[in-house]
C-alpha positions as CSV (number, residue, x, y, z in Angstrom):
1,X,214.7,79.8,34.3
2,X,212.8,76.6,33.6
3,X,209.1,76.5,33.2
4,X,207.4,73.6,34.8
5,X,204.2,72.7,33.3
6,X,201.7,70.0,34.1
7,X,200.7,67.7,31.4
8,X,197.7,65.9,30.2
9,X,197.4,62.6,31.6
10,X,195.0,60.1,32.8
11,X,195.3,58.3,36.0
12,X,192.5,56.7,37.7
13,X,192.3,55.0,40.9
14,X,194.0,52.1,39.5
15,X,197.7,51.8,39.3
16,X,198.4,48.5,38.1
17,X,201.8,49.8,38.2
18,X,201.5,53.3,36.8
19,X,200.1,53.5,33.4
20,X,201.2,56.5,31.4
21,X,198.5,58.2,29.6
22,X,196.2,61.0,29.8
23,X,192.9,61.8,31.3
24,X,192.8,60.9,34.8
25,X,190.3,60.2,37.4
26,X,190.3,59.1,41.0
27,X,187.9,58.4,43.6
28,X,189.1,59.0,47.1
29,X,186.8,59.5,50.0
30,X,187.0,61.9,52.9
31,X,187.7,59.3,54.6
32,X,188.9,59.3,51.1
33,X,186.9,61.8,49.1
34,X,185.2,59.9,46.4
35,X,184.5,61.8,43.3
36,X,186.3,59.9,40.6
37,X,190.0,60.5,40.4
38,X,192.7,59.2,38.2
39,X,196.4,59.2,38.5
40,X,198.3,61.1,36.0
41,X,201.5,63.0,35.7
42,X,202.3,66.6,35.5
43,X,204.8,67.3,32.8
44,X,207.2,69.9,31.6
45,X,206.0,71.5,28.6
46,X,202.4,71.4,28.0
47,X,199.8,74.2,27.7
48,X,199.5,74.5,31.4
49,X,201.9,77.0,32.9
50,X,202.5,76.3,36.6
51,X,205.4,78.2,37.9
52,X,208.9,79.3,37.1
53,X,211.9,78.1,38.9
54,X,214.9,80.2,39.0
55,X,218.0,78.1,38.4
56,X,221.5,78.8,39.6
57,X,224.2,78.8,37.0
58,X,225.1,75.3,35.9
59,X,222.4,73.8,38.0
60,X,220.2,71.1,36.4
61,X,216.6,72.2,36.2
62,X,214.3,70.2,38.3
63,X,212.2,67.8,36.4
64,X,208.5,68.5,36.3
65,X,206.8,65.9,38.2
66,X,204.1,64.2,36.7
67,X,202.8,60.8,36.1
68,X,199.5,59.6,35.0
69,X,197.9,56.3,34.9
70,X,194.9,55.9,32.8
71,X,193.0,53.3,30.9
72,X,189.6,53.1,29.3
73,X,189.3,56.5,27.7
74,X,188.2,58.4,30.8
75,X,185.5,55.9,31.7
76,X,187.2,54.4,34.7
77,X,189.9,55.4,37.2
78,X,193.4,54.5,36.3
79,X,196.9,55.8,36.1
80,X,197.7,57.8,33.1
81,X,201.1,59.5,32.6
82,X,204.5,59.5,34.1
83,X,207.0,62.2,33.7
84,X,210.8,61.9,33.6
85,X,213.6,64.1,32.4
86,X,216.3,62.7,30.1
87,X,219.6,63.9,28.8
88,X,219.2,62.9,25.1
89,X,215.6,62.5,24.0
90,X,216.3,60.9,20.7
91,X,218.5,58.3,22.3
92,X,215.8,57.5,24.9
93,X,213.0,57.3,22.3
94,X,215.1,54.8,20.3
95,X,215.6,52.7,23.4
96,X,212.0,52.7,24.4
97,X,210.7,51.9,20.9
98,X,213.3,49.4,19.9
99,X,214.1,47.6,23.2
100,X,210.8,48.0,25.1
101,X,208.4,47.9,22.2
102,X,206.7,51.2,23.0
103,X,205.2,53.5,20.4
104,X,206.2,57.2,19.9
105,X,202.7,58.8,20.3
106,X,203.8,62.4,19.7
107,X,206.8,64.7,20.1
108,X,207.0,68.5,20.3
109,X,209.7,71.1,20.6
110,X,209.2,74.3,22.5
111,X,212.3,76.4,21.6
112,X,211.1,79.6,23.3
113,X,211.0,77.6,26.6
114,X,214.1,75.6,25.7
115,X,212.7,72.1,26.1
116,X,211.4,69.2,24.0
117,X,209.1,66.4,25.1
118,X,207.8,63.1,23.8
119,X,205.0,60.8,24.8
120,X,205.5,57.0,24.5
121,X,203.4,54.0,25.5
122,X,201.7,50.9,24.4
123,X,198.5,52.6,23.2
124,X,196.7,55.9,22.8
125,X,197.1,58.5,25.6
126,X,193.4,58.6,26.3
127,X,193.3,54.9,27.1
128,X,196.8,53.9,28.3
129,X,199.4,54.7,30.8
130,X,202.2,56.7,29.0
131,X,205.6,58.1,29.7
132,X,206.4,61.7,29.0
133,X,210.0,62.4,28.4
134,X,211.3,65.9,28.8
135,X,214.6,67.2,27.5
136,X,215.7,70.6,28.8
137,X,218.2,72.3,26.4
138,X,221.8,71.9,27.5
139,X,221.1,69.5,30.4
140,X,222.4,66.0,29.7
141,X,222.3,64.4,33.1
142,X,220.0,64.2,36.1
143,X,220.3,62.7,39.6
144,X,217.8,59.9,40.0
145,X,218.6,59.5,43.7
146,X,217.8,56.5,45.9
147,X,214.1,57.0,46.6
148,X,212.7,56.2,43.2
149,X,212.7,52.5,42.5
150,X,211.6,51.5,39.0
151,X,208.8,51.1,36.4
152,X,207.2,47.8,35.8
153,X,206.5,46.3,32.4
154,X,204.5,43.1,31.9
155,X,205.8,40.7,29.2
156,X,204.8,37.2,28.3
157,X,208.4,35.9,28.1
158,X,211.0,37.6,30.2
159,X,213.9,35.6,28.9
160,X,213.1,36.3,25.2
161,X,212.6,40.0,26.0
162,X,216.0,40.2,27.7
163,X,217.7,38.6,24.8
164,X,216.1,41.2,22.4
165,X,217.2,44.0,24.7
166,X,220.7,42.7,24.8
167,X,220.8,42.3,21.0
168,X,219.8,46.0,20.8
169,X,222.5,47.1,23.1
170,X,220.4,47.5,26.2
171,X,221.8,47.1,29.7
172,X,220.6,44.2,31.8
173,X,221.2,44.6,35.5
174,X,219.4,41.5,36.7
175,X,219.2,38.3,34.6
176,X,215.8,36.5,34.3
177,X,214.8,34.4,37.2
178,X,212.4,34.0,40.2
179,X,212.0,37.1,42.4
180,X,213.6,36.9,45.9
181,X,211.3,35.1,48.2
182,X,208.8,34.2,45.5
183,X,208.3,32.4,42.2
184,X,207.4,35.2,39.8
185,X,209.9,35.4,37.0
186,X,211.5,38.9,36.6
187,X,214.5,40.7,35.2
188,X,215.8,44.3,35.5
189,X,217.1,46.5,32.8
190,X,218.3,50.1,32.8
191,X,217.7,52.8,30.2
192,X,220.4,55.2,28.9
193,X,219.7,57.7,31.7
194,X,219.8,55.1,34.5
195,X,216.0,54.6,35.0
196,X,215.3,51.0,36.0
197,X,212.6,48.9,34.5
198,X,211.4,45.6,36.0
199,X,210.2,43.1,33.5
200,X,207.4,40.9,34.9
201,X,206.4,37.6,33.3
202,X,202.6,37.7,33.0
203,X,199.8,36.7,30.7
204,X,198.7,39.2,28.1
205,X,197.4,42.4,29.7
206,X,195.6,45.5,28.4
207,X,198.3,47.7,30.2
208,X,201.8,46.5,29.8
209,X,203.2,49.6,31.6
210,X,201.9,48.4,34.9
211,X,203.9,49.6,37.9
212,X,205.7,52.4,39.6
213,X,207.8,51.6,42.7
214,X,208.6,54.3,45.3
215,X,210.5,53.8,48.5
216,X,209.0,55.0,51.8
217,X,210.2,55.4,55.4
218,X,207.1,54.1,57.2
219,X,205.0,51.6,55.2
220,X,202.0,51.5,57.6
221,X,201.8,55.3,57.6
222,X,202.0,55.4,53.7
223,X,199.4,52.7,53.3
224,X,196.9,54.5,55.5
225,X,197.6,57.8,53.7
226,X,197.0,56.4,50.2
227,X,193.9,54.5,51.3
228,X,192.3,57.3,53.3
229,X,193.5,60.4,51.4
230,X,193.7,59.1,47.9
231,X,191.1,56.4,48.0
232,X,193.3,53.7,46.8
233,X,192.8,50.0,47.7
234,X,195.5,48.0,49.4
235,X,195.8,45.0,47.0
236,X,198.4,43.0,48.8
237,X,201.5,43.2,51.0
238,X,204.6,40.9,51.2
239,X,207.2,40.9,53.9
240,X,210.6,39.4,53.1
241,X,212.5,39.2,56.4
242,X,215.4,37.3,54.8
243,X,216.1,40.3,52.5
244,X,214.9,42.9,55.0
245,X,212.2,44.6,53.1
246,X,208.4,44.8,52.8
247,X,206.3,45.9,49.9
248,X,202.7,47.0,49.5
249,X,200.7,47.2,46.2
250,X,198.0,49.8,46.0
251,X,195.8,51.0,43.2
252,X,192.3,51.5,41.8
253,X,191.8,48.0,40.4
254,X,193.4,44.6,39.9
255,X,197.1,44.4,39.2
256,X,196.6,42.4,36.0
257,X,194.5,45.1,34.4
258,X,195.6,48.4,35.9
259,X,198.7,50.3,36.7
260,X,199.5,50.1,40.4
261,X,201.7,51.8,43.0
262,X,204.3,49.6,44.7
263,X,205.6,51.0,48.0
264,X,208.8,49.5,49.4
265,X,210.0,49.8,53.0
266,X,213.6,48.6,53.6
267,X,214.1,47.7,57.3
268,X,215.6,50.5,59.3
269,X,215.7,53.1,56.4
270,X,213.5,56.1,57.0
271,X,214.8,58.7,54.6
272,X,216.0,58.6,50.9
273,X,217.6,61.0,48.5
274,X,215.0,61.9,45.8
275,X,217.4,63.4,43.4
276,X,216.1,65.8,40.7
277,X,214.9,63.5,38.0
278,X,211.6,62.0,39.1
279,X,208.6,64.3,38.8
280,X,205.2,63.6,40.3
281,X,202.0,61.7,39.9
282,X,198.9,63.2,38.5
283,X,195.5,62.1,39.4
284,X,192.2,63.1,38.0
285,X,189.4,64.1,40.3
286,X,185.8,65.4,40.0
287,X,186.3,68.0,42.7
288,X,189.8,69.4,43.5
289,X,188.4,71.4,46.5
290,X,187.0,68.3,48.3
291,X,190.1,66.4,47.4
292,X,192.3,69.0,49.1
293,X,190.1,68.7,52.2
294,X,190.6,65.0,52.3
295,X,194.4,65.3,51.8
296,X,194.6,67.8,54.7
297,X,192.4,65.6,56.9
298,X,194.8,62.7,56.5
299,X,198.0,64.6,57.1
300,X,199.0,65.5,53.5
301,X,200.7,68.8,52.8
302,X,199.0,71.1,50.2
303,X,201.7,72.8,48.2
304,X,199.3,74.5,45.8
305,X,195.8,75.4,47.1
306,X,193.0,74.2,44.8
307,X,191.9,76.5,42.1
308,X,192.3,77.3,38.3
309,X,195.6,77.6,36.6
310,X,196.3,81.2,35.5
311,X,195.1,81.8,31.9
312,X,193.5,78.4,31.2
313,X,191.0,77.8,34.1
314,X,192.0,74.2,34.6
315,X,191.5,73.5,38.3
316,X,194.3,71.7,40.1
317,X,195.7,71.2,43.6
318,X,199.2,69.9,44.4
319,X,200.1,67.8,47.5
320,X,202.9,66.0,49.2
321,X,202.6,62.6,50.9
322,X,204.3,61.9,54.3
323,X,207.5,61.0,52.5
324,X,207.5,64.1,50.3
325,X,206.3,62.3,47.1
326,X,204.4,64.8,45.0
327,X,201.0,64.4,43.4
328,X,198.9,66.8,41.4
329,X,195.1,66.4,41.2
330,X,193.4,67.8,38.1
331,X,189.8,68.4,37.5
332,X,188.5,65.7,35.1
333,X,186.1,67.9,33.2
334,X,188.6,70.7,32.8
335,X,191.2,68.2,31.6
336,X,189.0,66.8,28.9
337,X,188.4,70.3,27.7
338,X,192.2,70.8,27.5
339,X,192.5,67.7,25.4
340,X,189.9,69.1,22.9
């Protein structure tokens, strides 16, 4: 049995790519309900007990889904935390700190629940997007699937960063160079568990961990859902007919200062395998009840009705978008109390 627990995170309506961190807030209205929300992740192993999942023998436990994006210490909407499961947490911490330059913010072991998690990012959890790693005892491998794309990290010099990563033994899957159909310089690397990171050459930014890319089966449907139900802003779209894909960038603020969500549609592909490694996005909101109403209004599926979590009174609601991507909305005030 694996206990899946949401985690503190902060995601605001701003995904400059998703920022991992805590404290989240979002402002959708009903057309996208608008009490401040933030994106954040729900994680395995925090003080919030959500549910138990009975696992079959030798079956890898599902990863708690969570991801927050956050920024300015709960003063504006942003992404706060992202949750992923890993097979060797010390190996992954070493890779993220030595190759990607992140800081280990904290680490905790919960032997009675048989898991360990660690929080890493480029700044404090209350003001930056952070990644929460979870290691479930005895599980050394997860299926990432084909639906989850990658995380984005902004760097000033992609070529130099790639050389450093190579020197540290990191795996480079795409050498530095212009993006297909554009001029932006990028590279792709892979962490020890197979999660992909896109390195994007940009000027200095307050949030280097800037993107999360998810694949969807109907881009127009997804754009409308995230705009209307989540209150995000469509920042830009780009169609690449030569390579048969279209992308849309959505978030709660400019890409150069916030974590954002990148949705990708590959021509003719309507379904993907989500695997069991990617968790879910967490978003802070001022009213989980009105948020749930907005989600229902725009076609989202409520998987946990709004209300307090047993034993701690933190109010949440959990939803699925049209492609089945999971998001948890957490009451901003309750969350801040949990942080205290």
